C-alpha positions in Angstrom: 97.5 133.0 68.5 97.8 134.8 65.2 100.4 134.0 62.6 102.1 137.3 63.3 102.2 136.6 67.0 103.6 133.2 66.4 106.2 134.6 64.2 107.2 137.1 66.9 107.3 134.4 69.5 109.6 132.2 67.4 112.3 134.7 66.5 114.1 137.8 67.8 112.6 141.0 66.4 115.4 143.5 65.7 115.0 146.8 67.5 114.5 150.0 65.5 118.0 151.3 64.9 117.4 154.9 66.0 114.9 154.5 68.9 116.2 151.7 71.1 117.6 152.8 74.5 120.9 151.4 75.8 119.0 149.2 78.3 116.8 147.8 75.5 119.9 147.0 73.4 121.6 145.3 76.3 118.5 143.2 76.9 118.3 142.2 73.2 122.0 141.3 73.2 121.5 139.2 76.3 118.8 137.4 74.3 121.3 136.7 71.5 120.3 139.5 69.1 123.4 140.2 67.1 121.7 143.1 65.3 121.5 144.8 68.7 125.2 144.4 69.1 125.7 146.0 65.7 123.6 148.9 66.8 125.7 149.3 70.0 128.9 149.1 67.8 127.6 152.0 65.6 126.6 154.0 68.6 129.8 153.7 70.7 132.7 152.4 68.5 134.3 155.8 68.2 134.3 156.3 72.0 135.7 152.9 72.6 138.5 153.5 70.0 139.3 156.9 71.5 139.5 155.4 75.0 141.9 152.6 73.9 144.0 155.0 71.9 144.3 157.4 74.9 146.3 154.5 76.5 148.1 152.9 73.6 148.3 155.7 71.0 148.4 154.7 67.4 149.1 151.0 67.7 148.3 147.9 65.6 146.6 146.3 68.6 143.9 149.0 68.8 141.4 147.6 66.3 141.7 144.1 67.8 141.1 145.5 71.3 138.0 147.4 70.1 136.5 144.2 68.8 137.3 142.4 72.0 135.4 145.1 74.0 132.2 144.4 72.0 132.7 140.7 72.1 133.0 141.0 75.9 129.7 142.8 75.9 128.1 140.1 73.8 129.3 137.4 76.3 128.4 139.3 79.5 125.3 141.4 78.6 123.1 139.4 80.9 125.4 140.2 83.8 125.3 144.0 83.5 124.0 145.4 86.7 123.0 148.8 85.2 122.3 148.4 81.5 121.5 152.1 81.2 125.1 152.9 81.9 126.3 151.0 78.8 128.7 153.7 77.7 130.4 153.7 81.1 130.6 149.9 81.0 132.2 149.9 77.5 134.7 152.6 78.4 135.7 150.9 81.6 136.2 147.6 79.7 138.2 149.4 77.1 140.7 150.8 79.7 141.0 147.5 81.5 141.8 145.7 78.3 144.3 148.4 77.3 145.9 148.2 80.8 146.2 144.5 80.5 147.9 144.9 77.1 150.3 147.4 78.6 151.1 145.1 81.6 151.7 142.2 79.3 154.1 144.1 77.1 156.0 145.4 80.1 156.4 141.9 81.4 157.6 140.8 78.0 160.1 143.6 77.8 161.4 143.0 81.3 161.9 139.4 80.5 163.8 140.1 77.3 165.9 142.8 79.0 167.1 140.8 81.9 170.8 140.9 82.2 173.1 138.0 83.1 173.0 139.2 86.8 169.3 139.0 86.9 168.7 142.7 87.3 166.9 145.1 85.0 168.9 147.7 83.0 167.9 151.3 83.2 165.1 152.1 80.7 165.3 155.6 79.2 162.1 157.6 79.6 162.9 160.6 77.4 160.5 161.0 74.5 161.8 161.2 71.0 161.6 164.5 69.2 158.8 163.2 66.8 156.5 162.2 69.7 156.5 165.5 71.7 153.1 166.6 70.6 150.7 167.2 73.5 148.7 164.0 73.2 151.7 161.8 72.9 153.3 163.4 76.0 150.0 163.0 77.9 150.0 159.3 77.1 153.6 159.1 78.3 152.8 160.9 81.5 149.7 158.7 82.1 151.9 155.6 82.0 153.6 156.8 85.1 150.4 157.1 87.1 149.1 154.2 89.2 146.6 152.1 87.3 143.3 153.0 89.1 144.0 156.7 89.2 145.1 156.7 85.6 141.9 155.0 84.4 139.8 157.3 86.6 141.6 160.3 85.1 141.1 159.2 81.5 137.4 158.4 82.1 136.8 161.7 83.8 138.9 164.1 81.7 139.5 162.4 78.4 136.1 160.7 78.0 134.1 163.2 80.0 132.3 160.8 82.3 130.8 162.1 85.5 132.2 160.8 88.8 129.2 158.5 89.3 129.8 157.1 85.7 133.5 156.6 86.5 132.5 154.6 89.5 130.2 152.4 87.4 132.9 152.0 84.7 135.5 150.9 87.2 133.1 148.9 89.4 134.0 150.8 92.5 132.1 153.0 95.0 131.6 156.6 94.0 133.7 157.7 97.0 136.6 155.6 95.8 136.2 156.8 92.2 136.4 160.4 93.4 139.5 159.7 95.4 141.1 158.0 92.3 140.1 160.9 90.1 141.7 163.4 92.5 144.9 161.3 92.8 145.1 160.9 89.1 144.6 164.7 88.5 147.2 165.6 91.2 149.8 163.1 89.8 149.2 164.3 86.2 149.6 167.9 87.2 152.8 167.1 89.1 154.3 165.3 86.1 153.0 167.9 83.7 155.2 170.6 85.3 158.1 169.0 83.6 156.4 169.0 80.2 155.6 172.5 78.8 153.7 171.0 75.8 151.0 169.7 78.2 150.1 173.2 79.4 147.1 173.5 77.0 145.7 170.1 78.1 146.0 170.4 81.9 145.8 174.1 82.7 142.0 174.1 82.7 141.4 170.8 84.6 138.6 171.5 87.1 139.0 170.5 90.8 136.6 167.8 91.8 134.1 168.5 94.6 134.6 166.4 97.7 
């Protein structure tokens, strides 16, 4: 064996930054190559951040959750069933982490707001005047959609994934993903009728093929 071959056998050779496919990067990450993780970060960090912000808005937790998404990839790269669908995996992980953060906060708020009778007080849902731009209203509306349809809606219409990619991101069948997309779309359209500022965002939503 040549010295060069021995050198290659004894250490991880970083992949060329601009030529590695997603599947190659996932394989390298599974082998412990942190430089491959850095390449995935550069390739997809903007998408991941946008995905989390679509759920949380401008929030101090966004940057921490972004890092958690990539750490999860580093820990679980060897378990990815379809490494070529890396973007879908990252966006699905992003939305699940954001959803967990939202659930945790709601439980905390409910605990703090319990009255002496053990019942929850009414929580106002009207948006403040300074949050009535379209994207803020859309986030507010999405919080009133069931979790799976909400995530399917965001992946399909905010992050522009195809229905098969949505299925991969959510780890469900394509048929279930399509049903969730349709339910999310119909629920968002129903709620949007009460929010005129959402018209530019929802008026052109395409109907999904069966």
